[in-house]
MIVEX-660744 format. One record per residue: x, y, z of N, C-alpha, C, O, CB in turn; residue in three letters. Coordinates in pm, whole numbers, always signed. Each point is the difference from the previous one (the first is absolute). Glycine has a CB too. Layout:
neast, nnorth, nup, caeast, canorth, caup, ceast, cnorth, cup, oeast, onorth, oup, cbeast, cbnorth, cbup, aa
X, Y, Z, X, Y, Z, X, Y, Z, X, Y, Z, X, Y, Z, ALA $
...
END
This chain:
neast, nnorth, nup, caeast, canorth, caup, ceast, cnorth, cup, oeast, onorth, oup, cbeast, cbnorth, cbup, aa
-646, -5365, -6029, -14, -136, -54, -132, -12, -75, -104, +38, +53, +245, -132, +135, MET $
-137, +41, -309, -122, -18, -77, -85, -110, +63, +55, -98, +50, +63, +174, -260, ALA $
-251, -61, +207, -87, -102, +61, +23, -139, -55, -12, -97, +74, -154, +274, -38, PRO $
+199, -188, -165, +16, -132, -60, +122, -74, +52, +17, -118, -27, -129, +204, -174, THR $
+197, -19, +276, +120, -64, +53, -27, -79, +127, +89, -69, +50, +44, +252, -151, GLU $
-255, -175, +154, -33, -71, +124, -100, -111, -33, -114, +27, -39, +156, +183, +180, ARG $
+3, -335, -125, -83, -114, -38, -3, -101, +113, +103, -32, +58, -48, +68, -301, THR $
-175, -85, +273, -17, -105, +101, -37, -129, -71, -105, -9, -65, +33, +177, +241, LEU $
+158, -267, -163, -25, -133, -55, -68, -82, +110, +47, -2, +114, +154, +14, -275, TYR $
-311, -78, +127, -85, -52, +106, -86, -117, -45, -7, -35, -117, +5, +261, +216, GLN $
-65, -286, +3, -120, -82, -17, -114, +84, +56, +11, +49, +113, +116, -275, -95, PHE $
-237, +246, -89, -109, +81, +54, -54, -52, +133, -40, +80, +85, -19, -23, -318, PRO $
+58, -190, +253, -61, -58, +119, +94, -5, +121, -44, -25, +111, -97, -109, -264, ILE $
+269, +158, +132, +97, -11, +109, -19, +111, +103, -7, +117, -35, +169, -224, -123, SER $
-170, +68, +285, -18, +104, +103, +130, +77, +24, -5, +114, +47, -172, -255, +61, HIS $
+292, +83, -139, +124, +77, +8, +6, +104, -113, +54, +108, +19, +63, -305, +86, TYR $
-173, +164, -221, -9, +98, -108, -103, +108, +33, +20, +116, -34, +46, -294, -132, CYS $
-175, +141, +231, -96, +99, +48, +67, +96, +98, -27, +120, -3, -161, -285, -30, GLU $
+272, +114, +119, +76, +87, +91, +83, +100, -79, +2, +119, +33, +6, -303, +139, LYS $
+62, +138, -276, +84, +90, -80, -85, +103, -74, +38, +117, -7, +130, -301, -20, ALA $
-282, +142, -28, -88, +95, -68, -48, +108, +97, -3, +118, -34, -70, -298, -126, ARG $
+35, +138, +279, -49, +96, +100, +110, +99, +38, -26, +120, +12, -136, -294, +77, TRP $
+283, +125, -70, +112, +89, +33, +21, +105, -108, +17, +118, +30, +90, -305, +97, LEU $
-109, +144, -253, +18, +94, -111, -115, +99, -6, +22, +120, -20, +104, -294, -107, LEU $
-248, +126, +145, -116, +89, -2, +5, +99, +115, -31, +118, -18, -103, -298, -91, ASP $
+173, +133, +227, +6, +88, +117, +102, +112, -20, -15, +109, +55, -53, -300, +90, ALA $
+172, +162, -222, +100, +102, -31, -42, +90, -116, +66, +99, -29, +108, -256, +111, LYS $
-285, +123, -147, -46, +81, -112, +87, -13, -123, +14, +95, -77, -109, +62, +241, GLY $
+155, -274, -183, +95, -20, -110, -67, -70, -118, -70, -100, +20, +258, +89, +146, LEU $
-168, +60, -286, -50, -73, -118, +87, -122, -27, +120, +2, +24, -210, +212, -121, PRO $
+28, -319, +46, +75, -121, -33, -80, -82, -99, -122, +13, -12, +234, -14, +237, TYR $
-42, -84, -294, -61, -92, -95, +1, -139, +61, +99, -41, +61, -26, +182, -259, THR $
-182, -214, +182, -8, -138, +48, +29, -97, -114, -50, +16, -111, -118, +52, +285, LEU $
+250, -168, -144, +28, -108, -94, -34, -131, +69, +67, -40, +96, +118, +174, -212, LYS $
-289, -201, +68, -40, -128, +57, +84, -112, -59, +3, -18, -122, -236, +104, +158, ASN $
+299, -162, +50, +81, -113, -43, -80, -129, +15, -90, -9, +82, +302, +130, -16, LEU $
-177, -219, -146, -63, -132, +10, +77, -84, +102, +123, +0, -2, -205, +14, -237, MET $
+11, -86, +326, +69, -89, +95, +90, -98, -73, -38, -56, -104, -155, +79, +264, PRO $
+310, -44, -106, +98, -89, -62, +102, +81, -75, +116, +5, +39, -286, -187, -57, GLY $
+127, +245, -92, +94, +82, -77, +40, +127, +76, +98, +66, -35, -199, -156, -176, SER $
+23, +124, +316, +34, +121, +76, +136, -11, +65, +66, +102, +23, -308, -65, +19, HIS $
+286, -158, -11, +126, -16, +73, +117, +53, -82, +85, +73, +52, -179, -273, +65, ARG $
+97, +164, -244, +110, +47, -84, +0, +150, -15, +105, +64, +3, -112, -278, -123, GLY $
-112, +272, +104, -11, +146, -14, +45, +68, +128, +78, +96, -4, -268, -123, -160, VAL $
+141, -21, +278, +33, +62, +128, +149, -10, +32, +61, +95, +48, -291, -148, +33, ALA $
+288, -64, -109, +144, -17, +25, +82, +94, -87, +99, +58, +45, -139, -296, +17, LYS $
+0, +250, -187, +74, +88, -91, -10, +146, +42, +98, +74, -6, -141, -236, -179, LYS $
-76, +203, +228, -21, +139, +36, +67, +37, +132, +72, +100, +9, -287, -107, -133, LEU $
+190, -76, +227, +41, +37, +136, +119, -81, +51, +51, +26, +109, -285, +37, -66, ALA $
+278, -160, -122, +114, -84, +39, -21, -60, +139, +93, -7, +81, +58, +150, -223, LYS $
-277, -186, +168, -32, -57, +130, -53, -140, -13, +47, -78, -82, -93, +304, +167, GLY $
-53, -257, -2, -51, -136, +8, -105, -36, -102, -48, -113, +0, +99, +125, +234, GLY $
-88, +81, -320, -96, -31, -102, -145, +10, +42, -85, -67, -58, +255, -77, -34, GLY $
-201, +226, +192, -138, +16, +45, -50, +140, -35, +79, +89, -33, -39, -253, +221, SER $
-171, +181, -181, -60, +131, -19, -61, +46, +133, -34, -83, +84, -13, +34, -331, VAL $
+33, +180, +265, +15, +107, -98, +146, +36, -29, +89, -21, +83, -308, +107, -7, PRO $
+240, -31, -195, +127, +64, -35, -33, +141, -45, -80, +19, -92, +191, -240, +26, VAL $
-50, +319, +128, -16, +139, -41, +126, +44, -73, +110, -10, +53, -265, +58, +142, LEU $
+137, +1, -316, +108, +65, -74, -29, +150, +3, -98, +46, -59, +140, -250, -92, VAL $
+43, +276, +219, -16, +144, +19, +122, +69, -58, +101, +18, +68, -241, -50, +142, ASP $
+130, +70, -338, +117, +54, -67, +107, -105, -14, -22, -103, -63, -31, +330, +151, GLY $
+169, -204, -29, +112, -95, -9, +2, -98, +118, +89, -85, +8, +40, +258, -132, SER $
-226, -161, +215, -5, -84, +119, -104, -109, -18, -112, +28, -43, +186, +165, +188, VAL $
-39, -318, -112, -95, -111, -4, +2, -71, +134, +106, -36, +51, -74, +8, -301, ALA $
-151, +8, +308, -11, -62, +132, -101, -113, -8, -106, +14, -61, +165, +203, +177, LEU $
-25, -330, -53, -83, -119, -10, -58, -48, +131, -15, -121, +19, +151, +61, -209, GLY $
-168, +149, +281, -58, -37, +129, -88, +116, +45, +39, +116, -11, +161, -264, +72, ASP $
-319, +117, -9, -93, +107, +34, +52, +91, +111, -29, +119, +0, -156, -269, -71, SER $
+261, +95, +165, +56, +84, +106, +111, +89, -55, +10, +117, +37, -68, -292, +134, THR $
+142, +121, -259, +101, +83, -64, -65, +111, -81, +49, +113, -2, +106, -310, -7, GLU $
-265, +164, -59, -73, +103, -75, -50, +109, +95, +13, +119, -30, -82, -291, -141, ILE $
+13, +132, +284, -52, +97, +97, +110, +95, +47, -20, +121, +4, -152, -288, +69, ALA $
+287, +112, -39, +109, +83, +52, +61, +87, -109, +38, +114, +25, +9, -288, +148, LEU $
-37, +120, -294, +50, +80, -113, -91, +119, -25, +47, +113, -17, +54, -319, -85, HIS $
-230, +183, +99, -94, +110, -26, +8, +105, +110, -10, +120, -28, -140, -279, -94, LEU $
+168, +116, +245, +8, +96, +111, +127, +84, -10, -2, +120, +27, -129, -277, +118, GLU $
+241, +93, -184, +126, +75, -17, -7, +95, -118, +45, +114, +9, +80, -305, +92, ARG $
-180, +145, -211, +9, +72, -127, -111, +104, -13, +20, +105, -62, +84, -305, -40, THR $
-219, +172, +160, -117, +88, -10, -56, +22, +141, -104, -56, +34, +50, -25, -271, TYR $
+122, +162, +318, -36, +9, +143, -133, +69, +28, -47, -2, +114, +287, +6, -70, PRO $
-301, +58, -145, -127, +70, +20, -108, -63, -87, +19, -14, -121, +103, +228, +177, THR $
-236, -252, +3, -32, +3, +144, +73, -111, +74, +23, -107, -57, -249, +205, +6, PRO $
+264, -75, +175, +75, -102, +75, -89, -117, +39, -116, +18, +37, +268, +160, +48, PRO $
-94, -297, -93, -68, -122, +46, +77, -64, +116, -28, -114, +38, -64, +78, -269, LEU $
+187, +108, +285, +70, -40, +122, +16, +123, +89, +22, +110, -50, +101, -297, -71, LEU $
-134, +169, +253, +28, +112, +91, +147, +39, -8, +81, -74, -56, -265, -2, +208, PRO $
+221, +190, -97, +141, +39, +7, +79, -103, +82, -58, -77, +76, -6, +322, -96, PRO $
+197, -246, +4, +81, -95, +79, -30, +10, +148, -9, +109, +57, +188, -93, -229, PRO $
-194, -133, +233, -35, -5, +142, -82, -123, +29, -14, -87, -86, +21, +336, +99, GLY $
-62, -259, +108, -74, -121, +41, -119, -33, -90, -25, -117, -29, +96, +166, +260, PRO $
-145, +53, -276, -117, -29, -85, +42, -57, -134, -65, -91, -52, -61, +275, +165, GLU $
+232, -132, -170, +50, -54, -127, +43, -145, +19, -32, -86, -83, +107, +316, +10, ARG $
-2, -257, +181, +45, -137, +28, -119, -93, +14, +3, -113, -48, +203, +202, +161, ASP $
-311, -43, -47, -118, -83, +21, -72, -25, -132, -48, -110, -25, +24, +201, +257, ARG $
+16, +11, -317, -65, -18, -130, +75, -103, -84, -63, -82, -67, -19, +320, +76, ALA $
+214, -234, -6, +79, -96, -76, -12, -140, +58, -2, -99, -74, +160, +282, +11, LEU $
-165, -193, +195, -19, -130, +63, -134, -62, -39, -8, -118, -32, +152, +193, +225, GLU $
-249, +7, -191, -133, -52, -36, -8, -32, -149, -67, -95, -39, -33, +229, +227, LEU $
+167, -55, -270, +4, -31, -143, +59, -139, -23, -53, -78, -79, +76, +323, +25, GLU $
+83, -275, +123, +64, -131, -14, -91, -111, +53, -10, -107, -61, +235, +215, +81, GLU $
-290, -83, +93, -87, -101, +58, -115, -36, -94, -27, -118, -23, +87, +203, +251, LEU $
-128, +18, -283, -115, -29, -86, +44, -45, -139, -75, -70, -69, -58, +239, +197, PHE $
+252, -131, -169, +53, -54, -125, +19, -151, +13, -32, -75, -92, +148, +296, +43, ASP $
-64, -265, +162, +14, -145, +25, -136, -68, +9, -16, -113, -48, +232, +157, +168, ASP $
-313, +23, -59, -134, -59, +11, -62, -24, -136, -81, -91, -17, +53, +205, +237, ALA $
+67, -33, -318, -53, -17, -135, +30, -136, -60, -77, -50, -81, +101, +293, +51, GLY $
+87, -303, +69, +35, -134, -46, -106, -100, +46, -39, -89, -76, +284, +147, +83, ILE $
-291, -42, +115, -98, -94, +57, -140, +28, -54, -79, -94, -17, +220, +75, +223, HIS $
-174, +145, -232, -126, +31, -65, -6, -70, -136, -100, -62, -34, +89, +286, +153, VAL $
+118, -214, -194, +6, -61, -133, -15, -151, +7, -78, -58, -76, +224, +245, +0, ARG $
-73, -250, +166, -7, -146, +9, -139, -46, +44, -54, -96, -55, +299, +89, +111, ARG $
-302, +76, +43, -131, -42, +48, -106, +17, -108, -82, -89, -22, +148, +151, +256, TRP $
-64, +53, -303, -101, +26, -103, +15, -96, -117, -98, -60, -45, +93, +301, +113, ALA $
+126, -256, -119, +21, -92, -112, -31, -143, +40, -51, -79, -80, +226, +232, -12, TYR $
-145, -188, +216, -30, -135, +45, -147, -34, -15, -35, -110, -43, +224, +126, +202, GLY $
-275, +78, -124, -144, -25, -9, -52, +18, -142, -93, -70, -41, +70, +144, +278, HIS $
+80, +19, -312, -43, +18, -138, +34, -122, -84, -83, -50, -75, +114, +298, +97, ILE $
+91, -297, -8, +42, -118, -76, -75, -124, +48, -46, -81, -81, +273, +184, +45, ILE $
-238, -117, +166, -64, -119, +56, -148, -9, -29, -56, -110, -1, +225, +115, +176, GLY $
-234, +108, -198, -145, +1, -21, -39, -15, -147, -116, -23, -32, +96, +165, +233, SER $
+118, -129, -289, -33, -3, -142, -58, +131, -51, -63, +2, -105, +26, -243, +128, GLY $
+58, +351, +51, -48, +131, -46, +67, +37, -131, +102, -57, -37, -142, +129, +276, ALA $
-18, +24, -308, +45, +39, -134, +128, +82, +10, -4, +123, -5, -233, -127, -79, ASN $
+349, -65, +98, +128, +69, +16, +35, +80, -125, +59, +108, +9, +18, -290, +145, LEU $
-113, +130, -270, +30, +71, -124, -66, +137, -6, +64, +98, -38, -42, -317, -74, GLY $
-150, +226, +150, -70, +128, -1, +59, +95, +103, +9, +121, -25, -217, -237, -51, ALA $
+248, +63, +191, +59, +85, +104, +135, +56, -42, +27, +118, +19, -147, -252, +152, LEU $
+204, +49, -228, +137, +42, -30, +11, +80, -129, +83, +90, -9, -6, -290, +129, MET $
-160, +168, -219, +21, +56, -133, -113, +91, -47, -2, +40, -116, +133, -242, +65, PHE $
-224, +234, +139, -114, +81, -40, +35, +138, -49, -75, +58, -79, -54, -183, +241, GLY $
+243, +182, -118, +39, +135, -38, +94, +3, -121, +44, +108, -40, -71, -43, +277, GLU $
+57, -181, -296, +91, -5, -114, -79, +18, -131, -121, -24, -2, +278, -128, +131, TYR $
-90, +193, -235, -65, +2, -132, -44, -140, -40, +50, -100, +52, +89, +300, -119, PRO $
-234, -205, -28, -63, -128, -36, +98, -111, -35, -17, -112, +49, -173, +244, -129, ALA $
+293, -109, -3, +91, -111, -32, +71, -58, +122, +19, -121, +10, +13, +225, -233, PRO $
+7, -15, +317, +66, -47, +121, -97, -69, +94, +37, -96, +68, +128, +281, -92, GLN $
-290, -137, +29, -101, -70, +81, -19, -143, -51, -6, -95, +78, -110, +315, -29, ARG $
+108, -234, -179, -19, -131, -60, +118, -91, +32, -19, -115, +40, -117, +218, -224, TRP $
+258, -51, +165, +119, -80, +29, +8, -33, +148, +31, -113, +38, +88, +221, -231, LEU $
-148, -9, +279, +8, -21, +144, -92, -111, +47, +37, -81, +85, +22, +318, -60, GLY $
-179, -239, -80, -94, -102, +44, +42, -139, -47, -31, -100, +65, -151, +271, -68, ARG $
+252, -178, -110, +57, -128, -42, +108, -46, +96, +21, -120, +20, -73, +177, -258, LEU $
+120, +39, +297, +114, -31, +88, -40, -28, +144, +85, -32, +83, +53, +173, -231, LEU $
-267, -129, +181, -44, -12, +139, +48, -129, +67, +50, +7, +112, -249, +129, -172, VAL $
+187, -254, -1, +49, -122, +68, +147, +8, +36, +40, -42, +109, -211, -88, -233, PRO $
+252, +184, +34, +142, +16, +29, +21, +105, +110, +81, -20, +90, -24, -45, -327, LEU $
-129, +176, +229, +11, +105, +100, -32, -54, +139, +68, +34, +97, -129, +138, -270, VAL $
-42, -256, +184, -36, -58, +129, +114, -84, +56, +31, +8, +119, -272, -9, -187, LYS $
+304, -79, -17, +111, -83, +48, +117, +85, +45, +63, -27, +102, -134, -156, -256, ARG $
+101, +288, +77, +113, +87, +35, -29, +75, +129, +88, +9, +87, -31, +16, -330, VAL $
-177, +29, +258, -35, +72, +123, +8, -91, +121, +51, +39, +105, -200, +111, -238, LEU $
+99, -272, +118, +2, -95, +112, +142, -28, +45, +28, -3, +120, -238, -101, -205, THR $
+298, +85, -11, +139, -28, +36, +73, +125, +51, +69, -5, +101, -68, -178, -273, ARG $
-17, +294, +101, +74, +121, +33, -40, +57, +136, +86, +43, +77, -66, +5, -320, GLN $
-150, -49, +272, -48, +60, +125, -28, -103, +109, -53, +33, +106, -44, +150, -242, TYR $
+133, -308, +107, -16, -109, +97, -144, -7, +50, -27, +8, +120, +269, +17, -50, ARG $
-333, -39, -164, -143, -2, +32, -41, -143, +34, -58, -72, -81, +13, +271, -72, ILE $
+77, -236, +276, -33, -132, +54, -86, +20, +124, +11, +104, +65, +204, -207, -157, TYR $
-300, +8, +127, -97, +23, +108, +61, +53, +130, -56, +91, +61, -78, -270, -161, PRO $
+246, +123, +143, +58, +47, +125, +52, +143, -11, -9, +78, +95, +70, -314, -40, ASP $
-5, +269, -171, +52, +136, -21, -113, +101, -15, +11, +114, +46, +192, -212, -154, LYS $
-312, +58, +43, -115, +89, -14, -58, +32, +138, -37, +114, +27, -12, -209, -257, VAL $
+40, -6, +314, -49, +23, +136, +97, +87, +80, -43, +89, +74, -75, -310, -82, GLU $
+246, +198, -8, +100, +85, +67, -17, +145, -44, +11, +91, +82, +150, -285, -70, GLU $
-186, +214, -141, -18, +136, -51, -126, +65, +55, -2, +120, +28, +124, -185, -235, SER $
-229, -14, +224, -122, +55, +61, +29, +56, +138, -45, +110, +34, -94, -274, -162, ARG $
+214, +90, +207, +35, +43, +136, +82, +128, -5, -22, +91, +80, +17, -330, -1, VAL $
+100, +247, -173, +86, +118, -9, -76, +121, -50, +27, +112, +43, +168, -261, -84, LYS $
-290, +130, -50, -83, +111, -45, -82, +56, +115, -8, +121, +17, -3, -222, -246, VAL $
-49, +13, +308, -79, +46, +114, +88, +72, +103, -44, +95, +64, -117, -284, -100, LEU $
+285, +143, +51, +92, +68, +91, +32, +141, -51, +10, +94, +79, +87, -316, -12, ALA $
-82, +236, -199, +26, +132, -57, -118, +93, +22, +18, +119, +27, +131, -224, -199, ALA $
-270, +52, +160, -119, +81, +24, -10, +41, +148, -41, +112, +31, -75, -230, -221, LEU $
+152, +27, +278, +3, +33, +143, +98, +115, +25, -30, +92, +75, -30, -331, -15, ASP $
+177, +231, -124, +101, +105, +18, -51, +133, -54, +22, +104, +61, +161, -277, -77, ARG $
-250, +169, -98, -55, +123, -56, -98, +64, +98, +3, +121, +21, +26, -214, -254, LEU $
-115, +11, +292, -99, +54, +93, +65, +58, +125, -49, +98, +56, -116, -264, -141, GLU $
+275, +107, +127, +72, +58, +115, +61, +135, -39, -3, +95, +79, +53, -326, +10, ARG $
+4, +238, -208, +65, +124, -43, -100, +115, -14, +33, +114, +32, +139, -251, -150, GLU $
-291, +107, +71, -100, +106, -17, -90, +14, +123, -93, +81, +1, +96, -122, -248, ILE $
+25, -39, +349, -76, +1, +125, -149, -22, -26, -86, +61, +64, +257, +94, +37, GLN $
-199, -244, -197, -138, -36, -29, -80, +105, -74, -121, -16, -16, +133, -121, +214, GLY $
+53, +244, -243, -71, +111, -64, +32, +1, -150, +111, +36, -37, -104, +99, +252, ASP $
-101, -174, -302, +27, -7, -143, +33, +134, -66, +51, +3, -112, -200, -196, +109, PRO $
+121, +303, +72, +28, +131, -60, +147, +40, +17, +45, +94, -65, -282, -28, +111, SER $
+310, -134, +39, +137, +38, +29, +95, -51, -107, -23, -106, -59, -29, +105, +303, ARG $
+158, +76, -270, +111, -51, -80, +95, -77, +92, -4, +15, +122, -17, +178, -288, TYR $
+106, -275, +105, +89, -83, +80, +105, +82, +74, +35, -31, +114, -72, -153, -276, LEU $
+87, +289, +98, +104, +83, +61, -35, +146, -25, -11, +43, -115, +188, -223, +83, VAL $
-195, +255, +138, -29, +141, -15, -140, +25, -52, -88, -85, +14, +328, +124, -54, GLY $
-260, +77, -21, -134, +43, -40, -21, +2, -151, -103, +48, -47, +96, +86, +253, SER $
+104, -186, -282, -13, -2, -145, +42, -136, -55, +63, -80, +69, -21, +328, -78, THR $
-79, -271, -116, +33, -125, -69, +150, -16, -14, +72, +94, -34, -289, -82, -90, LEU $
+265, -133, +151, +143, -30, -18, +14, -130, -79, -97, -67, -32, +156, +185, +249, THR $
+66, -149, -248, +34, -126, -66, -57, -119, +77, -41, -98, -61, +251, +203, -29, ILE $
-213, -96, +222, -53, -110, +81, -147, -25, -29, -42, -115, -12, +209, +170, +191, ALA $
-246, +51, -191, -143, -14, -29, -22, -60, -138, -82, -90, -17, +34, +286, +166, ASP $
+120, -146, -248, -16, -49, -136, +35, -148, -7, -69, -78, -65, +123, +306, -26, ILE $
+53, -267, +159, +41, -141, +0, -105, -87, +66, -40, -102, -56, +279, +173, +60, THR $
-284, -33, +114, -98, -82, +72, -129, -12, -78, -53, -110, -15, +155, +180, +232, ALA $
-155, +41, -266, -129, -2, -67, +6, -78, -131, -89, -81, -27, +36, +300, +131, ALA $
+156, -197, -184, +7, -68, -131, +27, -148, +16, -54, -80, -76, +135, +292, -27, SER $
+1, -251, +199, +35, -141, +13, -105, -81, +75, -1, -122, -10, +239, +190, +4, LEU $
-324, -2, +81, -114, -69, +62, -125, +3, -87, -96, -72, +26, +190, +131, +196, LEU $
-92, +23, -326, -120, +19, -82, -55, -128, -63, -122, -12, -9, +207, +237, -37, ALA $
-3, -322, +3, -60, -118, -63, -97, -77, +88, -91, -66, -51, +297, +50, -80, PRO $
-190, +24, +263, -93, -73, +86, -109, +90, +60, -96, -50, +58, +280, -109, -6, ILE $
-169, +291, -65, -105, +93, +44, -90, +36, -119, -119, +27, +18, +272, +66, +163, ILE $
-97, -92, -300, -72, +25, -125, -70, +136, -3, -120, +8, -27, +89, -253, +7, GLN $
+106, +354, +47, -65, +132, -1, -36, +45, -141, +67, -35, -97, +60, +94, +302, PRO $
-235, +19, -216, -32, +64, -127, +115, +93, -38, +63, +62, +85, -313, -76, -36, GLU $
+275, +22, -179, +110, +82, -47, +132, -73, -5, +101, +57, -41, -219, +136, +132, GLY $
+119, -320, -49, +121, -82, -9, -18, -104, -109, -112, -23, -44, +161, +59, +290, SER $
+60, -100, -290, -14, -108, -99, -70, -123, +56, -27, -95, -74, +233, +179, -33, PRO $
-236, -84, +236, -52, -120, +67, -146, +15, +41, -54, -85, +70, +284, +38, +12, TYR $
-294, +157, -125, -142, +19, +31, -81, -115, -58, +33, -54, -105, -3, +305, +108, ALA $
-137, -287, +67, -83, -112, -43, -54, +24, -140, -40, +111, -34, -23, -158, +273, ALA $
+63, -60, -320, -49, +7, -138, -108, -106, -20, +20, -117, +34, +204, +204, -117, ARG $
-337, -45, +29, -110, -94, -21, +36, -109, -99, -52, -111, +9, -107, +293, +43, ALA $
+250, -150, -148, +34, -97, -104, +108, -99, +44, +27, -96, -71, -89, +267, -96, ASP $
+123, -148, +282, +106, -90, +49, -28, -34, +146, +50, +68, +89, +121, +31, -251, VAL $
-250, -202, +188, -30, -38, +139, +127, -37, +76, +88, -69, -53, -315, -11, -20, PRO $
+235, +125, +196, +114, -30, +85, -25, -127, +82, -115, -35, +26, +169, +281, -15, MET $
+54, -314, +29, -18, -116, +88, -71, +38, +129, +14, +112, +50, +194, -213, -147, PRO $
-286, +7, +150, -76, +26, +121, +89, +46, +115, -38, +90, +75, -128, -260, -149, LYS $
+285, +109, +88, +90, +37, +110, +45, +145, -12, +12, +70, +101, +66, -307, -86, ALA $
-52, +283, -138, +44, +138, -20, -114, +98, +26, +22, +106, +60, +146, -186, -228, LEU $
-288, +46, +125, -117, +86, +26, -24, +11, +150, -24, +108, +53, -77, -174, -274, VAL $
+107, -49, +290, -24, +0, +145, +106, +80, +74, -31, +77, +91, -79, -301, -112, GLN $
+237, +205, -19, +107, +76, +64, -18, +149, -23, +16, +80, +93, +140, -274, -123, MET $
-190, +232, -91, -22, +142, -29, -110, +58, +86, +15, +108, +57, +62, -147, -291, SER $
-189, -32, +246, -111, +50, +80, +39, +14, +147, -35, +99, +64, -125, -206, -223, GLU $
+232, +10, +210, +41, +4, +141, +96, +116, +25, -11, +70, +101, -19, -318, -86, GLU $
+124, +268, -107, +101, +103, +22, -56, +140, -21, +44, +95, +65, +129, -257, -136, LEU $
-269, +177, -19, -63, +131, -21, -72, +49, +126, -20, +120, +19, -6, -176, -263, ARG $
-14, -38, +328, -68, +37, +125, +97, +42, +109, -41, +55, +102, -141, -213, -162, ALA $
+310, +133, +39, +101, +34, +100, +55, +140, -25, -9, +50, -112, +69, -293, +135, ARG $
-3, +308, +79, +61, +130, -22, +107, -2, -110, +13, +96, -75, -59, -43, +313, PRO $
+124, -162, -247, +104, -8, -102, -62, +0, -140, +50, +67, -90, +98, -192, +250, ALA $
-256, +48, -179, -67, -1, -129, -61, +135, -32, +8, +46, -114, -53, -287, +143, GLY $
-16, +305, +70, -56, +133, -20, +110, +100, -37, -21, +91, -79, -163, -145, +242, GLN $
+300, +35, -104, +114, +88, -30, +42, -13, -146, +22, +101, -67, +55, -120, +306, TRP $
-67, -105, -289, +38, -20, -140, -105, +61, -92, +34, +67, -98, +89, -279, +158, VAL $
-252, +191, -30, -106, +58, -80, +10, +152, -2, -20, +63, -104, -128, -259, +159, LEU $
+178, +254, +59, +10, +147, +8, +119, +52, -79, -10, +103, -67, -99, -110, +292, ARG $
+220, -64, -218, +116, +44, -77, -30, +0, -150, +44, +89, -73, +108, -179, +253, ARG $
-226, -10, -226, -36, -3, -142, -106, +103, -34, +8, +65, -104, +48, -307, +100, TYR $
-156, +259, +90, -105, +96, -27, +52, +142, -7, -48, +82, -78, -113, -234, +190, GLN $
+260, +180, -29, +50, +138, +9, +135, +16, -68, +11, +70, -101, -136, -44, +315, HIS $
+228, -90, -160, +137, +28, -45, +30, -58, -138, +64, +66, -83, +4, -62, +321, ASP $
-113, -129, -263, +30, -59, -131, -77, +73, -110, +55, +27, -107, -13, -250, +215, ARG $
-167, +255, -81, -81, +73, -99, +61, +136, -29, +7, +43, -115, -212, -164, +194, ARG $
+248, +189, +26, +61, +132, -17, +129, -9, -80, +25, +85, -86, -127, -13, +303, GLN $
+182, -174, -189, +126, -15, -74, -25, -29, -147, +67, +56, -87, +42, -140, +296, ALA $
-206, -3, -237, -32, -32, -140, -51, +122, -75, +30, +18, -118, -82, -253, +186, ALA $
-25, +319, +0, -58, +117, -65, +105, +102, -38, -19, +77, -95, -189, -115, +224, ALA $
+320, +40, -56, +102, +101, -28, +110, -51, -92, +96, +72, -28, -146, +28, +249, GLN $
+37, -225, -267, +103, -55, -90, -1, +73, -134, -104, +4, -66, +83, -229, +178, ARG $
+133, +284, -153, +5, +67, -130, +0, -104, -113, +37, -116, +20, +89, +312, +83, PRO $
-167, -153, -220, +6, -88, -116, +145, -23, -38, +82, +91, +4, -306, -8, -85, ALA $
+256, -210, +42, +138, -31, -40, +27, +53, -140, +111, -16, -51, -111, -189, +195, ALA $
END
């Protein structure tokens, strides 16, 4: 398969898209990134993947997938080396269970983070569109008021729901610490990186803000006080240290081995 046949349609800031990028990098697969604009992305995603109109969408030759978990399983089936799942058995079942658990937690990470970013008046335009070419950055920043209304409605960013998501995020972190037995050096399942680790680390990254992620602190874009405080508190916990370690070691290693598209 020619490298140009593998394309990931995405939002640069989306943690589900970061999960897909990490999966592709961990497999050592070349791919092209296509950044979509919020709003118009729905039509593109529906046309490509015939799904719900969300990103990421991976087009891999004649196959198009519109869900990060489907992408993970497709890559494991199609490109089994290096493996990101244990052989069939209890460990594989556990890795898939944890992948689903942390994939669900990503919904609450998103709601909690956006709730505070929107509510604080932080520079949403710079956060969302900073990686786009200049014309799209300009258009995106014009669209920020509309984007805020759509995000609020789509993700149900209301005070009671934001608080509910905070509780669920902390529960996910508690579960992570139980799984690693409080040791940030451990992987979630077995002794090597799996789909479960990639899912947990990438989907928790927006509130841990590790270096090497799209969510690392930026001097030009101040974060809301609540997000800064949460990040500091979680970085002191074994779960936060675990996310930092996964980015320092595994994410960096995966990015370094990515072939040119």
